[in-house]
C-alpha positions as CSV (number, residue, x, y, z in Angstrom):
1,M,-0.1,0.0,-0.2
2,M,1.2,3.3,-0.8
3,D,2.4,5.5,2.1
4,T,-0.5,8.1,2.5
5,H,2.5,10.6,3.9
6,A,5.0,12.4,2.2
7,H,8.2,12.3,3.3
8,G,9.1,15.0,6.0
9,A,5.3,16.0,6.1
10,E,3.9,16.9,9.5
11,P,1.1,14.3,10.9
12,A,-2.2,14.7,11.4
13,G,-3.0,17.0,14.7
14,A,0.7,17.8,15.3
15,P,1.2,21.8,15.9
16,P,2.9,23.7,13.2
17,M,6.5,24.3,13.2
18,P,7.8,27.2,14.7
19,T,9.2,30.0,12.2
20,P,12.7,31.0,12.5
21,P,13.3,34.4,13.3
22,P,14.7,36.8,10.8
23,T,18.1,37.1,10.4
24,P,19.3,40.9,11.2
25,P,21.1,43.0,8.6
26,T,24.3,42.9,8.7
27,A,26.9,45.3,6.0
28,D,26.3,43.1,3.4
29,T,22.8,42.1,3.6
30,A,21.3,45.8,4.7
31,P,19.0,47.6,2.1
32,T,20.8,49.9,0.2
33,T,17.8,51.5,-1.2
34,G,16.0,54.4,0.1
35,P,16.7,58.5,0.4
36,A,20.4,59.2,0.0
37,Y,20.6,60.7,3.9
38,A,19.6,57.2,4.8
39,H,23.2,55.5,3.8
40,P,26.1,56.3,5.7
41,A,28.0,57.2,2.7
42,F,26.2,60.3,2.5
43,W,26.8,61.7,6.0
44,L,30.2,60.4,5.7
45,T,30.8,62.7,2.7
46,A,29.3,65.8,4.4
47,T,31.3,65.2,7.4
48,A,34.2,65.3,4.9
49,V,33.3,68.6,3.3
50,T,32.6,70.3,6.5
51,Y,35.9,69.4,7.7
52,A,37.6,70.6,4.8
53,L,35.6,73.9,5.0
54,T,35.6,74.7,8.5
55,H,39.6,73.8,8.8
56,H,40.3,76.4,6.4
57,V,37.9,78.9,7.8
58,G,41.0,81.2,9.4
59,V,42.7,81.5,6.0
60,A,39.6,81.4,3.4
61,M,38.1,84.6,6.0
62,A,40.7,86.4,6.7
63,W,39.6,88.9,3.9
64,L,36.7,89.8,6.3
65,G,38.6,91.6,8.5
66,T,38.1,92.8,12.7
67,I,35.3,93.4,14.6
68,G,36.6,95.4,17.8
69,P,39.4,93.2,18.8
70,T,38.6,89.8,16.9
71,R,38.3,88.7,13.4
72,W,35.5,88.1,11.9
73,A,37.0,85.0,11.3
74,D,36.9,83.5,14.8
75,W,33.4,83.9,15.6
76,I,32.6,81.7,12.2
77,D,35.4,79.3,13.2
78,L,32.6,78.8,16.4
79,L,30.4,76.7,14.3
80,T,33.0,74.5,13.7
81,P,32.6,71.9,16.0
82,Y,29.1,71.7,15.3
83,A,29.7,71.6,11.4
84,V,32.1,68.3,11.7
85,L,30.8,66.5,14.3
86,L,26.6,66.7,14.0
87,P,27.1,65.0,10.3
88,A,29.9,62.4,11.4
89,A,27.7,61.0,14.4
90,A,24.6,60.8,11.3
91,A,27.4,58.7,9.7
92,L,27.6,56.4,12.8
93,H,23.8,56.5,13.4
94,T,22.5,55.5,9.9
95,G,25.7,52.9,9.6
96,G,24.5,51.3,12.8
97,A,27.4,52.0,15.1
98,D,27.9,50.1,18.4
99,R,28.7,50.7,21.4
100,R,32.6,50.5,21.1
101,A,32.1,53.1,18.2
102,W,30.3,55.2,19.9
103,A,32.3,55.3,23.0
104,L,35.1,56.0,20.8
105,Y,33.3,58.9,19.0
106,L,32.6,60.2,22.4
107,T,35.8,60.5,23.6
108,G,37.1,61.7,20.1
109,A,34.2,64.5,20.3
110,L,35.2,65.5,23.9
111,T,38.6,65.9,23.0
112,Y,37.9,67.9,19.9
113,V,35.7,70.2,21.1
114,E,38.4,71.0,24.2
115,G,41.4,71.1,22.1
116,H,39.3,73.8,19.4
117,G,37.8,76.0,22.2
118,I,41.4,76.1,23.3
119,H,43.1,76.8,19.7
120,L,40.3,79.5,19.2
121,A,40.7,81.1,22.3
122,A,44.1,81.7,22.1
123,N,44.7,82.0,18.4
124,S,42.4,84.9,19.1
125,V,43.8,86.7,21.7
126,G,47.2,85.9,20.1
127,N,46.4,87.9,17.0
128,H,45.3,91.0,19.2
129,T,48.2,90.9,21.9
130,P,50.8,88.3,20.5
131,N,52.6,86.5,24.1
132,A,54.5,83.1,25.0
133,A,51.3,82.0,26.3
134,A,48.6,82.6,23.8
135,H,51.3,81.0,21.2
136,L,52.0,78.0,23.7
137,W,48.1,77.5,24.4
138,D,47.3,77.6,20.3
139,E,50.5,76.6,18.4
140,V,51.0,73.5,20.8
141,V,48.5,72.7,23.0
142,G,45.6,73.1,21.4
143,H,46.6,72.1,18.0
144,Y,47.2,68.4,19.3
145,I,44.2,68.0,21.4
146,W,42.2,69.2,19.0
147,Y,43.8,67.4,15.9
148,G,44.1,64.3,18.2
149,G,39.8,64.2,18.9
150,A,40.0,64.9,14.6
151,A,41.7,61.5,14.4
152,L,40.1,59.6,17.1
153,V,36.6,61.0,15.6
154,A,37.7,59.6,12.0
155,A,38.8,56.3,13.9
156,S,35.0,55.7,15.4
157,L,33.7,56.5,11.8
158,A,36.3,53.6,10.6
159,A,35.6,51.1,13.2
160,A,31.6,51.6,12.2
161,L,31.5,51.8,8.6
162,A,35.1,50.8,7.1
163,H,33.3,47.3,5.7
164,H,30.0,48.9,4.8
165,P,29.5,48.2,1.2
166,A,30.6,51.1,-1.1
167,P,28.5,53.0,-3.1
168,R,26.7,51.3,-5.6
169,T,26.8,53.8,-9.2
170,A,29.5,55.5,-10.4
171,A,28.5,58.9,-9.6
172,G,28.7,57.8,-5.9
173,R,31.9,56.4,-6.0
174,V,33.3,59.3,-7.5
175,L,32.0,61.8,-4.9
176,T,33.0,59.4,-2.3
177,H,36.6,59.6,-3.4
178,T,36.7,63.3,-4.1
179,A,35.4,64.0,-0.8
180,A,38.0,61.5,0.7
181,L,40.8,63.7,-1.5
182,L,39.5,67.0,0.0
183,T,40.0,65.7,3.3
184,G,43.7,64.3,2.9
185,V,44.2,67.8,1.4
186,T,43.0,69.3,4.4
187,F,45.0,67.0,7.2
188,T,48.1,67.8,5.2
189,T,47.7,71.7,5.7
190,N,46.6,71.0,9.1
191,S,49.3,69.2,10.3
192,L,51.4,71.2,8.6
193,E,50.4,75.1,9.3
194,G,49.5,73.5,13.0
195,G,53.1,72.4,13.6
196,T,52.1,68.5,14.1
197,A,53.6,66.8,11.3
198,D,54.9,64.2,13.3
199,M,51.3,63.0,14.7
200,G,50.1,63.8,11.1
201,I,52.7,61.2,9.5
202,A,52.2,58.6,12.1
203,V,48.3,59.1,12.1
204,A,47.9,59.2,8.3
205,A,50.1,55.8,7.9
206,A,47.6,54.0,10.4
207,F,44.6,55.3,8.5
208,T,46.3,54.4,5.3
209,A,46.8,50.8,6.5
210,W,43.4,50.4,8.1
211,G,41.9,51.8,4.9
212,W,44.0,49.7,2.5
213,S,42.8,46.2,4.2
214,A,39.0,47.1,3.6
215,R,39.6,48.9,0.0
216,G,37.1,47.1,-1.9
217,R,34.2,49.0,0.7
218,L,33.7,52.1,2.1
219,G,36.7,51.7,4.0
220,G,38.8,52.6,0.8
221,A,37.8,56.0,1.3
222,W,40.2,56.0,4.1
223,A,42.7,54.7,2.3
224,T,42.1,57.8,-0.5
225,A,42.1,60.4,2.0
226,F,45.4,59.3,4.1
227,A,47.0,58.0,1.6
228,C,47.1,61.1,0.2
229,A,48.4,62.9,3.2
230,L,50.9,60.6,3.4
231,L,52.4,61.3,0.0
232,L,51.5,65.0,0.4
233,L,53.6,65.2,3.5
234,A,56.3,63.0,2.9
235,A,56.9,65.0,-0.4
236,Y,56.8,68.4,1.4
237,G,59.3,67.2,3.9
238,L,61.4,66.0,1.6
239,R,61.5,69.1,-0.5
240,Q,61.9,71.5,2.4
241,G,64.2,69.1,4.5
242,G,61.9,69.4,7.5
243,F,58.1,71.1,8.0
244,P,58.2,74.2,8.5
245,Q,55.0,76.0,8.3
246,P,53.6,77.3,4.9
247,S,52.7,80.9,6.9
248,Q,56.8,81.0,7.8
249,L,57.7,80.3,3.9
250,G,55.5,83.5,3.0
251,W,53.2,80.8,1.1
252,I,49.8,82.4,3.1
C-alpha cells in the first residue's frame, strides 16, 4: 500500500513548526535603497566636506577683517565643532554603529571640542596681543588636542563603517573619493600649518593601512584620504628638509 504521508510532512493534528526568527541585517545584507540621507556614505561625505571647509576658515575668511579686537573668522569658527561632529554622528547612526564605536566617538568629540576651544581662544588673543602663553596654548597644546580628537572621531567612523558596502553607482564612488581627497589635503595643511606633522604622519600611515585592508568597501575612502596625506607630507618634508609652517615660508 502507498504511504499516505509525504516524506518530512507533519502528521495530522501536530502543532505547526515554529517559524525561525528573521536574520538581522548586516553590512552585506542591509538594504541599499531609500533616500541618500539614509545611508552612511552620504553623511561620511558631508563630514568630509564640512571638515575641509571649516578647518580652513581662518585663511579663507581672513578677508572679512576685524570686529573690535577680534576677527570675523574667529566668530565663524565657533560653528566648526557643530559642522563636523553632527554629520559624523549621523554617519554612525545610519551605519548602525555599536557601543564601542559610539564610545570612541564620544571620547574623540570631547577631545576635539576641547582642543578647538583652546585653539580658538588662544589664537584670537594671540592675534590681538602676541605673547608666549597664547602661542603655547594655540600652536602646541590646542592643535595637538584638537587634531588628536579629530583622529579619534575618524577612527570611530572607520570602526563602524569601513566594512560597509561602497556606493554602487559610479557617481557615488567618485563623490566619495573626491570628498576623501579633500580630507587628505585638509589633513595635510592642518598638520603643516598646525605644527603637528609628526603626529600627522603617524596618523596618516595608520589610517592608510586600515583603509587598505577594507579597500573594496567603504573603507577605501580612508585609504584614498590618508594615502594622499601621507604622500603630500612626505613630499613636503623632503622638499623643505623638514616641516616649516607654510606661513613661515610666506605661502599664506
